[in-house]
C-alpha positions as CSV (number, residue, x, y, z in Angstrom):
1,M,10.0,-117.3,-43.8
2,T,8.2,-120.1,-42.1
3,T,10.7,-122.9,-41.2
4,A,9.8,-126.5,-41.7
5,N,10.0,-127.0,-37.9
6,D,7.6,-124.2,-37.3
7,F,5.2,-125.7,-39.8
8,I,5.4,-129.2,-38.1
9,R,4.9,-127.8,-34.7
10,Q,1.5,-126.5,-35.7
11,L,0.3,-130.1,-36.2
12,R,-1.6,-132.3,-33.8
13,L,-0.2,-135.4,-35.5
14,P,2.8,-135.5,-37.9
15,L,0.5,-136.2,-40.8
16,I,-0.5,-134.8,-44.2
17,G,-3.8,-135.7,-45.8
18,S,-2.7,-136.5,-49.4
19,P,-4.1,-134.5,-52.3
20,M,-6.5,-136.8,-54.3
21,F,-8.0,-136.1,-57.7
22,I,-11.7,-135.4,-57.4
23,V,-11.9,-136.7,-53.8
24,S,-10.1,-133.7,-52.2
25,T,-12.3,-130.6,-52.1
26,P,-12.6,-127.7,-49.5
27,A,-15.0,-129.8,-47.3
28,L,-12.3,-132.5,-46.8
29,V,-9.4,-130.0,-46.6
30,I,-11.1,-127.9,-44.0
31,A,-12.2,-130.9,-41.9
32,Q,-8.6,-132.2,-41.9
33,C,-7.1,-128.9,-40.9
34,Q,-9.7,-128.3,-38.2
35,A,-8.8,-131.8,-36.9
36,G,-5.2,-130.7,-36.6
37,I,-3.5,-132.3,-39.6
38,V,-2.5,-130.8,-43.0
39,G,-5.4,-130.9,-45.5
40,S,-4.5,-130.7,-49.2
41,F,-6.1,-130.7,-52.6
42,P,-4.9,-130.7,-56.3
43,A,-5.4,-127.3,-57.9
44,L,-6.8,-129.1,-60.9
45,N,-9.7,-130.3,-58.8
46,A,-11.1,-126.7,-59.0
47,R,-12.8,-126.7,-62.4
48,P,-13.1,-124.3,-64.2
49,Q,-9.9,-122.6,-63.3
50,A,-11.7,-119.5,-61.9
51,M,-13.1,-121.7,-59.2
52,L,-9.7,-122.0,-57.6
53,R,-10.0,-118.5,-56.2
54,D,-13.3,-119.5,-54.6
55,W,-11.8,-122.6,-53.0
56,L,-8.8,-120.7,-51.7
57,T,-11.0,-118.0,-50.3
58,E,-13.3,-120.5,-48.6
59,I,-10.4,-122.5,-47.0
60,R,-8.5,-119.3,-45.9
61,D,-11.6,-117.6,-44.4
62,T,-13.0,-120.7,-42.7
63,L,-9.7,-121.6,-41.0
64,A,-9.1,-118.0,-40.0
65,A,-12.6,-118.0,-38.3
66,S,-11.7,-121.2,-36.5
67,K,-8.5,-119.7,-35.3
68,G,-10.4,-116.6,-34.2
69,A,-12.7,-118.8,-32.2
70,G,-9.8,-120.2,-30.2
71,H,-9.1,-123.3,-32.2
72,K,-5.8,-124.3,-33.6
73,P,-6.3,-125.4,-37.2
74,A,-3.4,-126.9,-39.1
75,P,-2.0,-125.3,-42.3
76,Y,-3.3,-126.4,-45.7
77,A,-1.6,-127.3,-48.9
78,V,-2.2,-127.1,-52.6
79,N,-0.8,-129.8,-55.0
80,Q,0.5,-128.5,-58.4
81,I,1.1,-130.9,-61.3
82,C,4.2,-129.7,-63.0
83,H,3.7,-131.4,-66.3
84,G,3.4,-130.2,-69.9
85,S,-0.3,-131.3,-70.1
86,N,-1.2,-128.9,-67.2
87,D,-1.7,-125.6,-69.1
88,R,-3.1,-124.0,-65.9
89,L,0.1,-124.3,-63.9
90,M,1.3,-120.7,-64.0
91,A,-2.2,-119.2,-63.6
92,D,-2.8,-121.5,-60.6
93,M,0.6,-120.6,-59.1
94,E,-0.2,-116.9,-59.4
95,L,-3.3,-117.5,-57.2
96,C,-1.3,-119.5,-54.7
97,V,1.2,-116.7,-54.4
98,E,-1.6,-114.2,-54.0
99,F,-3.2,-116.3,-51.2
100,E,0.2,-117.2,-49.7
101,V,-0.7,-120.9,-49.5
102,P,1.4,-122.3,-46.6
103,L,2.6,-125.4,-48.4
104,I,2.8,-126.3,-52.1
105,I,3.1,-130.0,-53.0
106,T,4.6,-130.4,-56.4
107,S,4.4,-133.6,-58.6
108,L,6.2,-134.8,-61.7
109,Q,8.6,-132.4,-63.4
110,L,9.6,-129.9,-60.7
111,N,10.2,-126.3,-61.9
112,R,12.7,-124.1,-60.0
113,D,10.5,-121.1,-60.9
114,V,7.7,-122.7,-58.8
115,V,10.0,-123.1,-55.8
116,D,11.2,-119.6,-56.0
117,A,7.7,-118.2,-56.3
118,V,6.6,-120.1,-53.1
119,H,9.7,-119.0,-51.2
120,S,9.1,-115.4,-52.2
121,Y,6.3,-115.1,-49.7
122,G,7.7,-117.5,-47.1
123,G,5.9,-120.7,-48.1
124,L,7.2,-124.2,-48.2
125,V,7.6,-126.7,-51.1
126,F,7.5,-130.4,-50.8
127,H,8.0,-132.6,-53.9
128,D,6.9,-136.1,-54.3
129,V,9.3,-138.7,-55.7
130,I,9.4,-142.4,-56.4
131,N,13.2,-142.9,-56.5
132,V,16.4,-141.3,-55.4
133,R,17.2,-139.8,-58.9
134,H,14.0,-137.8,-58.6
135,A,14.8,-136.9,-55.0
136,D,18.3,-135.5,-56.0
137,K,16.7,-133.3,-58.7
138,A,14.2,-131.9,-56.1
139,I,16.9,-131.3,-53.6
140,E,19.0,-129.5,-56.2
141,A,15.9,-127.3,-57.0
142,G,15.8,-126.1,-53.4
143,V,12.7,-127.9,-52.0
144,D,12.0,-127.8,-48.3
145,G,10.7,-131.4,-48.2
146,V,10.8,-134.6,-50.2
147,I,7.8,-137.0,-50.2
148,A,8.9,-140.6,-50.6
149,V,6.0,-142.3,-52.5
150,C,6.8,-145.9,-51.9
151,A,5.3,-149.3,-53.0
152,G,1.7,-149.7,-52.0
153,A,0.7,-146.0,-52.1
154,G,-2.6,-145.1,-53.7
155,G,-2.6,-143.3,-57.0
156,H,0.8,-142.8,-58.7
157,A,3.1,-144.9,-56.6
158,G,6.7,-146.2,-56.9
159,R,8.1,-149.7,-56.6
160,L,10.6,-149.2,-53.8
161,S,10.2,-150.4,-50.2
162,P,9.8,-147.5,-47.7
163,F,12.7,-149.0,-45.8
164,A,14.9,-148.5,-48.8
165,L,13.7,-145.2,-50.2
166,C,13.3,-143.3,-46.9
167,K,16.7,-144.4,-45.7
168,E,18.5,-143.3,-48.9
169,I,16.7,-139.9,-49.0
170,R,17.4,-139.2,-45.4
171,A,21.1,-140.0,-45.9
172,R,21.5,-137.1,-48.5
173,F,18.9,-134.6,-47.3
174,D,18.5,-132.8,-44.0
175,G,15.1,-131.2,-44.9
176,V,11.7,-132.7,-44.2
177,V,11.1,-136.3,-45.3
178,V,7.5,-137.4,-45.7
179,L,6.7,-141.1,-46.1
180,A,3.8,-142.4,-48.3
181,G,2.7,-145.9,-48.9
182,A,-0.1,-148.0,-47.3
183,I,-0.3,-145.7,-44.3
184,T,-3.8,-146.1,-42.9
185,S,-3.5,-146.0,-39.1
186,G,-1.9,-144.0,-36.3
187,A,0.5,-146.9,-35.7
188,D,1.6,-146.5,-39.3
189,V,2.3,-142.8,-38.7
190,A,4.4,-143.8,-35.6
191,A,6.3,-146.4,-37.7
192,A,7.1,-143.7,-40.4
193,R,8.6,-141.6,-37.6
194,A,10.6,-144.5,-36.3
195,M,12.0,-145.1,-39.8
196,G,13.4,-141.5,-39.9
197,A,10.5,-139.6,-41.6
198,D,9.3,-136.3,-40.2
199,L,5.8,-136.7,-41.5
200,A,3.5,-139.4,-42.9
201,Y,1.3,-139.0,-46.0
202,M,-2.2,-140.6,-45.8
203,G,-4.6,-140.6,-48.7
204,T,-6.7,-143.8,-49.1
205,R,-7.9,-143.8,-45.5
206,F,-9.5,-140.4,-46.0
207,I,-11.4,-141.5,-49.1
208,A,-13.5,-143.6,-46.7
209,S,-14.6,-140.6,-44.7
210,E,-17.8,-138.6,-44.6
211,E,-16.3,-135.4,-46.0
212,A,-14.5,-137.1,-49.0
213,N,-15.9,-136.2,-52.4
214,A,-16.3,-139.9,-53.4
215,V,-19.4,-141.8,-54.3
216,D,-20.7,-144.3,-51.7
217,G,-19.8,-147.2,-54.0
218,Y,-16.2,-146.1,-54.0
219,K,-16.1,-145.7,-50.2
220,Q,-17.7,-149.1,-49.7
221,M,-15.3,-150.8,-52.1
222,I,-12.4,-149.5,-50.0
223,V,-14.0,-150.9,-46.9
224,D,-14.6,-154.3,-48.5
225,S,-11.2,-154.6,-50.2
226,A,-7.8,-156.1,-49.1
227,A,-4.3,-155.5,-50.5
228,S,-4.8,-158.3,-53.0
229,D,-7.7,-156.3,-54.5
230,V,-5.3,-153.6,-55.8
231,V,-3.7,-153.6,-59.2
232,Y,-0.6,-151.7,-60.3
233,T,-0.7,-150.4,-63.9
234,S,0.1,-147.4,-66.1
235,L,-2.8,-148.1,-68.4
236,F,-5.3,-145.6,-67.0
237,S,-3.3,-142.4,-66.6
238,G,0.0,-142.9,-68.3
239,V,1.9,-143.2,-65.0
240,Q,2.2,-146.3,-62.9
241,G,-0.4,-146.3,-60.2
242,N,-2.5,-148.5,-57.9
243,Y,-6.3,-149.0,-58.5
244,L,-9.1,-151.1,-57.1
245,K,-9.6,-154.2,-59.2
246,G,-13.3,-154.0,-58.5
247,S,-13.6,-150.7,-60.4
248,V,-11.6,-152.2,-63.3
249,R,-14.1,-155.1,-63.5
250,N,-17.0,-152.7,-63.4
251,I,-15.9,-151.2,-66.7
252,G,-15.7,-154.7,-68.3
253,M,-11.9,-155.3,-68.1
254,D,-10.0,-158.1,-66.4
255,P,-7.6,-156.6,-63.9
256,E,-5.5,-159.7,-64.1
257,A,-4.9,-159.3,-67.8
258,L,-4.5,-155.6,-68.6
259,P,-2.7,-154.8,-71.8
260,E,0.6,-153.0,-71.9
261,A,0.2,-149.2,-72.2
262,D,1.2,-147.5,-75.4
263,K,3.4,-144.7,-74.1
264,T,3.2,-142.8,-77.4
265,K,-0.5,-142.1,-76.8
266,M,-0.2,-141.1,-73.2
267,N,-1.5,-137.7,-72.1
268,F,-1.4,-137.2,-68.4
269,G,-4.0,-134.5,-68.4
270,S,-6.7,-136.6,-70.2
271,G,-6.0,-140.2,-69.3
272,G,-4.3,-143.2,-70.7
273,N,-5.1,-145.8,-73.3
274,T,-8.8,-146.5,-72.5
275,D,-12.1,-144.6,-72.7
276,A,-12.5,-145.1,-69.0
277,K,-10.8,-142.3,-66.9
278,A,-8.7,-142.8,-63.9
279,W,-10.2,-141.2,-60.8
280,V,-13.7,-141.1,-62.3
281,D,-14.4,-144.6,-63.6
282,I,-11.2,-146.3,-62.3
283,W,-10.9,-145.8,-58.5
284,S,-7.5,-145.4,-56.9
285,A,-6.5,-147.0,-53.6
286,G,-3.4,-148.1,-51.8
287,Q,-2.5,-151.5,-50.5
288,G,-3.5,-150.4,-47.0
289,V,-7.2,-150.9,-47.7
290,G,-7.2,-154.1,-45.7
291,G,-7.0,-152.0,-42.5
292,I,-10.0,-149.9,-43.3
293,D,-13.4,-151.0,-42.1
294,S,-15.5,-147.9,-41.6
295,V,-16.5,-144.5,-43.0
296,P,-16.2,-142.1,-40.1
297,S,-16.2,-138.3,-40.0
298,V,-12.7,-136.8,-40.4
299,A,-12.9,-135.5,-36.8
300,D,-13.6,-139.0,-35.4
301,L,-11.0,-140.5,-37.7
302,V,-8.2,-138.2,-36.5
303,D,-9.2,-138.9,-32.9
304,Q,-8.7,-142.6,-33.7
305,L,-5.4,-142.0,-35.4
306,E,-4.1,-140.0,-32.5
307,S,-5.1,-142.8,-30.1
308,E,-3.4,-145.4,-32.3
309,F,-0.3,-143.1,-32.6
310,D,0.0,-142.7,-28.9
311,G,-0.5,-146.4,-28.3
312,A,2.3,-147.3,-30.8
313,R,4.7,-144.8,-29.2
314,E,4.1,-146.4,-25.8
315,R,4.8,-149.8,-27.2
316,L,8.0,-148.6,-28.8
317,A,9.1,-146.9,-25.6
318,G,8.3,-150.1,-23.6
């Protein structure tokens, strides 16, 4: 079985590119892995379900060819939504086991059967959490890593400070701790390491990249936005998350006066209490958007992140 330390040693930077609905496709995942960081995508992005086999084949074969040419691509990951509305979960997991996906990132209601299936071929499981109660359940289920999704993260984010959540998880868990929340620079990655995390989790910064499957308007809105342009609400998906206020205005709603969500009508798989759909009409982003001012290729972006990471380490050492 691949150990977590073995996995981390394969990385150029201690960084995972977060799986993002719609945005993360093989083009982005392959570019991230070839640049030396973990690339990931939600299994549900491959639609119809049969397309998941095509995506896994493309990623596996392309990275194998890169390795054969003397490069050192990083491992990739698939995100599985463990929720009652995801009727594809078991079929998608069967494919992940067949392809021996190196890392499975689980979200929401963790299933021990999923953990056991991944461990059966030597893969790793990281579970994302927004509080210590969820972390305890994940640890009990036998995960290899816990992703602390803190305040300011894009998409479905928690309310806790990274200083609080990371510290409490590390105190009870000797596995891999991954920190998420407004991480958009190499210096942020170094800060995550300084706080006790093994890896950082970066999503929003990669939306504003050439390989991301996002419309130009979405990428430009990220470049033009600041932290104050992000709203935290459960209205659009049924789970609390961060979204760009500009995209909310674009559908004719006031981001400063959003109604309370009716939890009895929530369906994670099809959206929340509006006709507009999260990820399609309502664009997600974290509070770190204020540090994003360009739309580079993934290769150039990771070069920049590495330079910033090294500079931050030198400052800390000094």
